C-alpha positions, 0 to 999 in steps of 0.5 A, a space after each residue: 729695248 730696241 733703242 738700247 740693243 745689248 751686244 756681246 764682245 769677247 776676246 781671249 781675255 775678256 767678255 763684255 755685255 755692252 749697250 751702245 758701246 758702253 760695257 754694263 757687264 765685264 768679266 775675265 774670260 776664264 772667270 766667266 767660264 770657271 767662276 760663273 758658268 761652272 759654279 752656277 751650272 749654266 751654259 754660255 747661252 743661259 749665262 748670257 740670257 741672265 746677264 741680259 735680263 738684269 741689264 734690260 731690267 735696269 733700263 726698264 725700271 731705273 731708266 739708266 744703264 746697269 753700270 750707272 746703278 748703285 751697288 744697292 740698286 744692282 743687288 735689288 735687280 739681281 735678286 729680282 731677276 735671278 728668281 726667273 733664271 734659277 728655280 728656287 732662288 728665293 731665300 727662305 728664312 723661316 721657322 724650322 719645319 716639323 721634324 727638325 726641332 729635335 736636331 742640333 747645329 754646333 751644339 745649338 738647337 735647330 730653330 730655323 730653315 735657311 732654304 727649304 730646298 737646294 736647287 731642284 732637290 726637295 729632299 735636301 734643305 739647310 736648317 740651323 740656329 738663327 742666333 748662331 747663324 749656322 746651318 747644317 745640311 738635312 736630308 729627308 727620307 721615309 722617316 723624316 729629316 736627318 743630318 746628311 752623311 759624308 760623301 764619297 770622294 772618288 774620281 767622279 767627285 773631281 772629274 764627273 761634272 755632276 750637277 750640284 756635286 763636286 768640282 766637275 772636270 777638276 783637271 781642266 782647272 789646273 792653271 786657275 787652281 795653281 794661280 789661286 794656290 800661289 795667291 794663298 801662299 802670299 796671303 798666309 805669309 802676309 797675315 803671319 807677318 802681321 802677327 809677328 810670325 816669320 814663315 821662312 824656309 823650312 816652315 812645316 805646313 799640314 794641308 788637310 784635304 789636300 786634293 790634287 796637291 796644288 796648294 802644297 806645290 805652291 807652298 813648297 815652291 816658297 820653301 815650306 816643308 809640307 805634308 798633306 792628308 786626304 780621304 780620296 784615293 783618286 786625289 792621292 794618286 793624281 797628286 803623286 802622278 802630277 807633282 810627285 808628292 806623297 799624301 797621307 790617306 785618312 782623316 785628321 784623327 788617323 794622322 794625329 795617331 802617328 804623333 807627328 811633329 808640331 806644325 807652324 801652319 795647318 790649312 783647312 781649305 774647303 774642308 771644315 764644311 765636309 765633316 760631321 763634327 767640325 768642333 772635333 776637327 778644330 780641337 785636333 788641329 789645335 793639338 797638332 799646332 806648334 805654340 803660336 802656330 796658325 790654322 787657316 780656314 776657307 769655307 763657304 759663308 752663310 752670310 754671303 751676298 750670293 745667298 741673297 741673290 740665289 737662295 737655294 741655288 747658292 753655288 755652295 749649297 751642295 750635297 757634300 757640304 754638311 755645315 754652313 758657317 757664318 762669321 759668328 759661328 766660325 769664330 765660335 767654333 775656333 774659340 770652342 776648339 781651343 784657338 784664338 781668332 786673330 783674322 777674319 775676312 771674306 772673299 767674293 768673286 762670282 758677281 764681279 762682272 756686275 759689281 766691278 771693284 765695288 764688290 769688295 765693299 761686300 767682302 769687307 762687310 763679311 758678305 763675301 761668298 767665302 770666309 777666310 779665317 785664321 785661328 792661333 794656338 796660344 804660346 
């Protein structure tokens, strides 16, 4: 390595790891901080050490710089070296352990373990059905394995910066969150247009699990009329203080009992994985949609490239995520809930510093870290 010293170059917008002046890893500064270090729970020094290890291994074993490697070679290097930096990173797909076989995942028998533990929590595992490719979070106690219970979503969940739980200093991510929200509004408009739907001024939207209200604010800026519901009293108070918007306090079933007018769009962003009964949630969404209305879902992907790299350290394995969907199981859930799947893709960003534009190849193969799906109610 003495002939190929690794150096870091940083400016307000970008961070890069270079070898002899050639960038082998390049990322936006805000993404490095919010989309890599925060999600993986790393310090800046630990994150750089991980990148340097992968880059050095490329030279040692491939005889070429990391940016010269094919996507498949980069993936192999990441799988190999990440095991040194993330304890329990090895992906463990094996038969269900004793005490799990009597459980079900989306009405299918539990027959496999996706990972035997999450990060350093030996009492948490993700098991499920291999054919459906669905996982559920299990917690072990003195009586054995059982499905994990829903979490409490108060201030510490959003702002507590707790390892493996919640968002961590959510308020500090306001600029990044609003940028993502505006992108989501444009994306939904584009998908709706391809379906022959004109989501113009006055479109009625319901945001389920609306949090601090970033997406609702972005949607209202585009002329939509929004309502939101949230179980966190803290998030409701922040949304009112920051954006002046009122939010229904309670679950979707609670909201449905108020018999609201139908909605053209209902969003479930980072929500469906938190509930104990996703099928019931989708059925209620279907009942609240107007004819040809759409339900837009974003949820972690059990088929993600990141799962192959990080295993039990996969950033979406959290104590509050009760269900883990794959393209197959999410499509199945939409159909079983009374909606027609009309759009499905995946997004990936965490590893963009390594892969650059070629990361989109994995997203197109539905191996991105998040699934993005649209189900439509029939006319």
